[in-house]
Backbone as XML, in Angstrom:
<?xml version="1.0"?>
<chain id="A" units="angstrom">
  <residue number="1" name="MET">
    <atom name="N" x="7.427" y="1.178" z="13.233"/>
    <atom name="CA" x="5.935" y="1.277" z="13.888"/>
    <atom name="C" x="4.999" y="1.394" z="12.943"/>
  </residue>
  <residue number="2" name="ALA">
    <atom name="N" x="3.929" y="0.592" z="12.912"/>
    <atom name="CA" x="2.857" y="0.776" z="12.014"/>
    <atom name="C" x="2.052" y="2.226" z="12.240"/>
  </residue>
  <residue number="3" name="LYS">
    <atom name="N" x="1.564" y="2.710" z="11.147"/>
    <atom name="CA" x="0.774" y="3.887" z="11.120"/>
    <atom name="C" x="-0.605" y="3.513" z="10.848"/>
  </residue>
  <residue number="4" name="THR">
    <atom name="N" x="-1.564" y="4.353" z="11.136"/>
    <atom name="CA" x="-2.927" y="4.209" z="10.718"/>
    <atom name="C" x="-3.375" y="5.328" z="9.796"/>
  </residue>
  <residue number="5" name="CYS">
    <atom name="N" x="-4.052" y="5.158" z="8.830"/>
    <atom name="CA" x="-4.442" y="6.178" z="7.875"/>
    <atom name="C" x="-6.067" y="6.190" z="7.938"/>
  </residue>
  <residue number="6" name="ARG">
    <atom name="N" x="-6.652" y="7.325" z="7.929"/>
    <atom name="CA" x="-8.073" y="7.427" z="7.870"/>
    <atom name="C" x="-8.409" y="8.006" z="6.419"/>
  </residue>
  <residue number="7" name="THR">
    <atom name="N" x="-9.142" y="7.228" z="5.722"/>
    <atom name="CA" x="-9.575" y="7.651" z="4.241"/>
    <atom name="C" x="-10.446" y="8.875" z="4.225"/>
  </residue>
  <residue number="8" name="LEU">
    <atom name="N" x="-10.140" y="9.477" z="3.065"/>
    <atom name="CA" x="-11.111" y="10.586" z="2.710"/>
    <atom name="C" x="-12.057" y="9.894" z="1.567"/>
  </residue>
  <residue number="9" name="ASP">
    <atom name="N" x="-13.160" y="10.525" z="1.363"/>
    <atom name="CA" x="-14.052" y="10.111" z="0.280"/>
    <atom name="C" x="-13.324" y="10.096" z="-1.055"/>
  </residue>
  <residue number="10" name="GLY">
    <atom name="N" x="-13.244" y="8.920" z="-1.750"/>
    <atom name="CA" x="-12.642" y="8.747" z="-2.951"/>
    <atom name="C" x="-11.341" y="8.268" z="-2.987"/>
  </residue>
  <residue number="11" name="ASP">
    <atom name="N" x="-10.568" y="7.973" z="-1.774"/>
    <atom name="CA" x="-9.261" y="7.467" z="-1.834"/>
    <atom name="C" x="-9.223" y="6.129" z="-2.413"/>
  </residue>
  <residue number="12" name="LYS">
    <atom name="N" x="-7.994" y="5.731" z="-3.000"/>
    <atom name="CA" x="-7.855" y="4.505" z="-3.511"/>
    <atom name="C" x="-6.636" y="3.859" z="-2.927"/>
  </residue>
  <residue number="13" name="LEU">
    <atom name="N" x="-6.438" y="2.585" z="-2.877"/>
    <atom name="CA" x="-5.516" y="1.819" z="-2.142"/>
    <atom name="C" x="-4.073" y="2.225" z="-2.840"/>
  </residue>
  <residue number="14" name="TYR">
    <atom name="N" x="-3.968" y="2.112" z="-4.009"/>
    <atom name="CA" x="-2.694" y="2.224" z="-4.743"/>
    <atom name="C" x="-2.224" y="3.756" z="-4.437"/>
  </residue>
  <residue number="15" name="THR">
    <atom name="N" x="-3.128" y="4.685" z="-4.412"/>
    <atom name="CA" x="-2.644" y="5.988" z="-4.045"/>
    <atom name="C" x="-2.216" y="6.225" z="-2.663"/>
  </residue>
  <residue number="16" name="ILE">
    <atom name="N" x="-2.961" y="5.576" z="-1.765"/>
    <atom name="CA" x="-2.493" y="5.655" z="-0.287"/>
    <atom name="C" x="-1.297" y="4.946" z="-0.187"/>
  </residue>
  <residue number="17" name="CYS">
    <atom name="N" x="-0.990" y="3.952" z="-0.785"/>
    <atom name="CA" x="0.308" y="3.157" z="-0.606"/>
    <atom name="C" x="1.515" y="3.943" z="-1.170"/>
  </residue>
  <residue number="18" name="HIS">
    <atom name="N" x="1.274" y="4.598" z="-2.306"/>
    <atom name="CA" x="2.359" y="5.315" z="-3.040"/>
    <atom name="C" x="2.652" y="6.563" z="-2.200"/>
  </residue>
  <residue number="19" name="ASN">
    <atom name="N" x="1.701" y="7.142" z="-1.679"/>
    <atom name="CA" x="1.853" y="8.326" z="-0.832"/>
    <atom name="C" x="2.560" y="8.053" z="0.464"/>
  </residue>
  <residue number="20" name="ALA">
    <atom name="N" x="2.280" y="6.724" z="1.031"/>
    <atom name="CA" x="2.863" y="6.436" z="2.314"/>
    <atom name="C" x="4.165" y="5.842" z="2.235"/>
  </residue>
  <residue number="21" name="TYR">
    <atom name="N" x="4.409" y="5.012" z="1.223"/>
    <atom name="CA" x="5.769" y="4.303" z="1.086"/>
    <atom name="C" x="6.629" y="4.841" z="-0.068"/>
  </residue>
  <residue number="22" name="GLY">
    <atom name="N" x="6.144" y="5.564" z="-0.992"/>
    <atom name="CA" x="6.859" y="6.084" z="-2.147"/>
    <atom name="C" x="7.130" y="5.156" z="-3.258"/>
  </residue>
  <residue number="23" name="HIS">
    <atom name="N" x="6.439" y="4.017" z="-3.159"/>
    <atom name="CA" x="6.601" y="2.960" z="-4.118"/>
    <atom name="C" x="5.326" y="2.016" z="-3.901"/>
  </residue>
  <residue number="24" name="LEU">
    <atom name="N" x="5.185" y="1.154" z="-4.940"/>
    <atom name="CA" x="4.137" y="0.063" z="-4.842"/>
    <atom name="C" x="4.770" y="-1.341" z="-4.818"/>
  </residue>
  <residue number="25" name="LYS">
    <atom name="N" x="6.069" y="-1.484" z="-4.675"/>
    <atom name="CA" x="6.721" y="-2.796" z="-4.737"/>
    <atom name="C" x="6.215" y="-3.463" z="-3.347"/>
  </residue>
  <residue number="26" name="GLY">
    <atom name="N" x="5.280" y="-4.318" z="-3.450"/>
    <atom name="CA" x="4.905" y="-5.056" z="-2.369"/>
    <atom name="C" x="3.982" y="-4.343" z="-1.170"/>
  </residue>
  <residue number="27" name="SER">
    <atom name="N" x="3.851" y="-3.060" z="-1.463"/>
    <atom name="CA" x="3.140" y="-2.304" z="-0.339"/>
    <atom name="C" x="1.725" y="-2.454" z="-0.376"/>
  </residue>
  <residue number="28" name="VAL">
    <atom name="N" x="1.047" y="-2.647" z="-1.592"/>
    <atom name="CA" x="-0.340" y="-2.891" z="-1.614"/>
    <atom name="C" x="-0.645" y="-4.292" z="-0.960"/>
  </residue>
  <residue number="29" name="GLU">
    <atom name="N" x="0.226" y="-5.269" z="-1.206"/>
    <atom name="CA" x="-0.032" y="-6.627" z="-0.737"/>
    <atom name="C" x="0.131" y="-6.596" z="0.826"/>
  </residue>
  <residue number="30" name="ALA">
    <atom name="N" x="1.118" y="-5.828" z="1.332"/>
    <atom name="CA" x="1.370" y="-5.816" z="2.693"/>
    <atom name="C" x="0.252" y="-5.159" z="3.423"/>
  </residue>
  <residue number="31" name="VAL">
    <atom name="N" x="-0.252" y="-4.054" z="2.861"/>
    <atom name="CA" x="-1.418" y="-3.386" z="3.487"/>
    <atom name="C" x="-2.620" y="-4.243" z="3.433"/>
  </residue>
  <residue number="32" name="LEU">
    <atom name="N" x="-2.861" y="-4.837" z="2.402"/>
    <atom name="CA" x="-4.061" y="-5.754" z="2.356"/>
    <atom name="C" x="-3.978" y="-7.002" z="3.427"/>
  </residue>
  <residue number="33" name="GLU">
    <atom name="N" x="-2.778" y="-7.509" z="3.627"/>
    <atom name="CA" x="-2.504" y="-8.632" z="4.495"/>
    <atom name="C" x="-2.585" y="-8.029" z="5.982"/>
  </residue>
  <residue number="34" name="ALA">
    <atom name="N" x="-2.280" y="-6.808" z="6.243"/>
    <atom name="CA" x="-2.393" y="-6.174" z="7.570"/>
    <atom name="C" x="-3.807" y="-5.799" z="7.918"/>
  </residue>
  <residue number="35" name="ASN">
    <atom name="N" x="-4.704" y="-5.758" z="6.968"/>
    <atom name="CA" x="-6.075" y="-5.200" z="7.096"/>
    <atom name="C" x="-7.178" y="-6.391" z="6.606"/>
  </residue>
  <residue number="36" name="PRO">
    <atom name="N" x="-7.385" y="-7.336" z="7.326"/>
    <atom name="CA" x="-8.347" y="-8.356" z="6.915"/>
    <atom name="C" x="-9.717" y="-7.681" z="6.699"/>
  </residue>
  <residue number="37" name="GLY">
    <atom name="N" x="-10.270" y="-8.040" z="5.427"/>
    <atom name="CA" x="-11.591" y="-7.343" z="5.015"/>
    <atom name="C" x="-11.398" y="-6.126" z="4.148"/>
  </residue>
  <residue number="38" name="LEU">
    <atom name="N" x="-10.211" y="-5.655" z="4.078"/>
    <atom name="CA" x="-10.070" y="-4.404" z="3.300"/>
    <atom name="C" x="-10.351" y="-4.744" z="1.792"/>
  </residue>
  <residue number="39" name="ALA">
    <atom name="N" x="-9.875" y="-5.846" z="1.289"/>
    <atom name="CA" x="-10.137" y="-6.252" z="-0.065"/>
    <atom name="C" x="-11.628" y="-6.213" z="-0.428"/>
  </residue>
  <residue number="40" name="ALA">
    <atom name="N" x="-12.467" y="-6.483" z="0.523"/>
    <atom name="CA" x="-13.956" y="-6.539" z="0.252"/>
    <atom name="C" x="-14.659" y="-5.146" z="0.309"/>
  </residue>
  <residue number="41" name="GLU">
    <atom name="N" x="-13.830" y="-4.203" z="0.704"/>
    <atom name="CA" x="-14.282" y="-2.730" z="0.721"/>
    <atom name="C" x="-14.309" y="-2.197" z="-0.713"/>
  </residue>
  <residue number="42" name="PRO">
    <atom name="N" x="-15.345" y="-1.609" z="-1.176"/>
    <atom name="CA" x="-15.408" y="-1.087" z="-2.697"/>
    <atom name="C" x="-14.527" y="0.112" z="-2.727"/>
  </residue>
  <residue number="43" name="GLU">
    <atom name="N" x="-13.771" y="0.167" z="-3.842"/>
    <atom name="CA" x="-12.979" y="1.419" z="-4.215"/>
    <atom name="C" x="-13.766" y="2.282" z="-5.115"/>
  </residue>
  <residue number="44" name="PRO">
    <atom name="N" x="-13.586" y="3.496" z="-5.127"/>
    <atom name="CA" x="-12.828" y="4.383" z="-4.176"/>
    <atom name="C" x="-13.472" y="4.236" z="-2.761"/>
  </residue>
  <residue number="45" name="TYR">
    <atom name="N" x="-12.655" y="4.354" z="-1.762"/>
    <atom name="CA" x="-13.204" y="4.178" z="-0.377"/>
    <atom name="C" x="-14.155" y="5.309" z="0.041"/>
  </residue>
  <residue number="46" name="ARG">
    <atom name="N" x="-14.871" y="4.945" z="0.957"/>
    <atom name="CA" x="-15.722" y="6.011" z="1.698"/>
    <atom name="C" x="-14.870" y="6.665" z="2.726"/>
  </residue>
  <residue number="47" name="SER">
    <atom name="N" x="-15.278" y="7.756" z="3.164"/>
    <atom name="CA" x="-14.598" y="8.633" z="4.086"/>
    <atom name="C" x="-14.652" y="7.895" z="5.523"/>
  </residue>
  <residue number="48" name="GLY">
    <atom name="N" x="-13.491" y="7.950" z="6.176"/>
    <atom name="CA" x="-13.403" y="7.520" z="7.632"/>
    <atom name="C" x="-12.923" y="6.118" z="7.859"/>
  </residue>
  <residue number="49" name="LEU">
    <atom name="N" x="-12.657" y="5.294" z="6.846"/>
    <atom name="CA" x="-12.238" y="4.041" z="6.850"/>
    <atom name="C" x="-10.780" y="4.003" z="7.384"/>
  </residue>
  <residue number="50" name="LEU">
    <atom name="N" x="-10.522" y="3.189" z="8.462"/>
    <atom name="CA" x="-9.222" y="3.192" z="9.100"/>
    <atom name="C" x="-8.431" y="2.027" z="8.442"/>
  </residue>
  <residue number="51" name="ILE">
    <atom name="N" x="-7.149" y="2.368" z="7.836"/>
    <atom name="CA" x="-6.278" y="1.390" z="7.389"/>
    <atom name="C" x="-4.970" y="1.434" z="8.040"/>
  </residue>
  <residue number="52" name="VAL">
    <atom name="N" x="-4.508" y="0.205" z="8.467"/>
    <atom name="CA" x="-3.257" y="0.087" z="9.115"/>
    <atom name="C" x="-2.140" y="0.086" z="7.998"/>
  </residue>
  <residue number="53" name="LEU">
    <atom name="N" x="-1.152" y="0.858" z="8.189"/>
    <atom name="CA" x="0.033" y="0.867" z="7.201"/>
    <atom name="C" x="1.160" y="0.191" z="7.890"/>
  </residue>
  <residue number="54" name="PRO">
    <atom name="N" x="1.516" y="-0.990" z="7.706"/>
    <atom name="CA" x="2.571" y="-1.742" z="8.424"/>
    <atom name="C" x="3.879" y="-1.215" z="7.922"/>
  </residue>
  <residue number="55" name="ASP">
    <atom name="N" x="4.939" y="-1.439" z="8.900"/>
    <atom name="CA" x="6.317" y="-1.072" z="8.353"/>
    <atom name="C" x="6.714" y="-2.094" z="7.394"/>
  </residue>
  <residue number="56" name="LEU">
    <atom name="N" x="7.446" y="-1.637" z="6.320"/>
    <atom name="CA" x="8.029" y="-2.518" z="5.380"/>
    <atom name="C" x="9.390" y="-2.556" z="5.374"/>
  </residue>
  <residue number="57" name="ALA">
    <atom name="N" x="10.047" y="-3.721" z="5.017"/>
    <atom name="CA" x="11.467" y="-3.922" z="4.956"/>
    <atom name="C" x="11.812" y="-2.921" z="3.756"/>
  </residue>
  <residue number="58" name="LEU">
    <atom name="N" x="13.079" y="-2.286" z="4.019"/>
    <atom name="CA" x="13.573" y="-1.309" z="2.920"/>
    <atom name="C" x="13.831" y="-2.251" z="1.741"/>
  </residue>
  <residue number="59" name="ALA">
    <atom name="N" x="13.535" y="-1.559" z="0.482"/>
    <atom name="CA" x="13.765" y="-2.386" z="-0.659"/>
    <atom name="C" x="15.220" y="-2.314" z="-0.964"/>
  </residue>
  <residue number="60" name="SER">
    <atom name="N" x="15.763" y="-3.586" z="-1.415"/>
    <atom name="CA" x="17.062" y="-3.600" z="-1.752"/>
    <atom name="C" x="17.443" y="-2.942" z="-3.109"/>
  </residue>
  <residue number="61" name="ASP">
    <atom name="N" x="18.686" y="-2.482" z="-3.325"/>
    <atom name="CA" x="19.067" y="-1.841" z="-4.477"/>
    <atom name="C" x="19.310" y="-3.033" z="-5.617"/>
  </residue>
  <residue number="62" name="GLU">
    <atom name="N" x="18.261" y="-3.381" z="-6.198"/>
    <atom name="CA" x="18.214" y="-4.461" z="-7.256"/>
    <atom name="C" x="18.803" y="-3.889" z="-8.587"/>
  </residue>
  <residue number="63" name="GLN">
    <atom name="N" x="19.618" y="-4.488" z="-9.212"/>
    <atom name="CA" x="20.097" y="-4.148" z="-10.523"/>
    <atom name="C" x="19.338" y="-4.876" z="-11.595"/>
  </residue>
  <residue number="64" name="ALA">
    <atom name="N" x="19.090" y="-4.212" z="-12.719"/>
    <atom name="CA" x="18.357" y="-4.801" z="-13.730"/>
    <atom name="C" x="19.476" y="-5.844" z="-14.510"/>
  </residue>
  <residue number="65" name="VAL">
    <atom name="N" x="18.824" y="-6.966" z="-14.943"/>
    <atom name="CA" x="19.764" y="-7.927" z="-15.590"/>
    <atom name="C" x="19.287" y="-7.827" z="-17.196"/>
  </residue>
  <residue number="66" name="GLN">
    <atom name="N" x="20.210" y="-7.586" z="-17.948"/>
    <atom name="CA" x="20.078" y="-7.499" z="-19.477"/>
    <atom name="C" x="20.321" y="-8.945" z="-20.024"/>
  </residue>
  <residue number="67" name="LEU">
    <atom name="N" x="19.159" y="-9.530" z="-20.461"/>
    <atom name="CA" x="19.328" y="-10.916" z="-20.991"/>
    <atom name="C" x="20.049" y="-11.097" z="-22.331"/>
  </residue>
  <residue number="68" name="TRP">
    <atom name="N" x="19.742" y="-10.006" z="-23.195"/>
    <atom name="CA" x="20.398" y="-9.932" z="-24.652"/>
    <atom name="C" x="21.079" y="-8.579" z="-24.830"/>
  </residue>
  <residue number="69" name="SER">
    <atom name="N" x="22.252" y="-8.792" z="-25.494"/>
    <atom name="CA" x="23.055" y="-7.454" z="-25.593"/>
    <atom name="C" x="22.541" y="-6.761" z="-26.958"/>
  </residue>
</chain>
């Protein structure tokens, strides 16, 4: 279930996403998609801006591929 975040003066999207999801893999993009017009808001954000934090699919355990030995 999606959550809503109310910003404090000086909040930044990357920090909000990292605190909410614990990572930035696709979270910033998902939040921007769920909040039309958010990209037009100047950062750092003003106090009281409501941001919807959508549910994200769990990140799969991807393994790094080594191209050269």
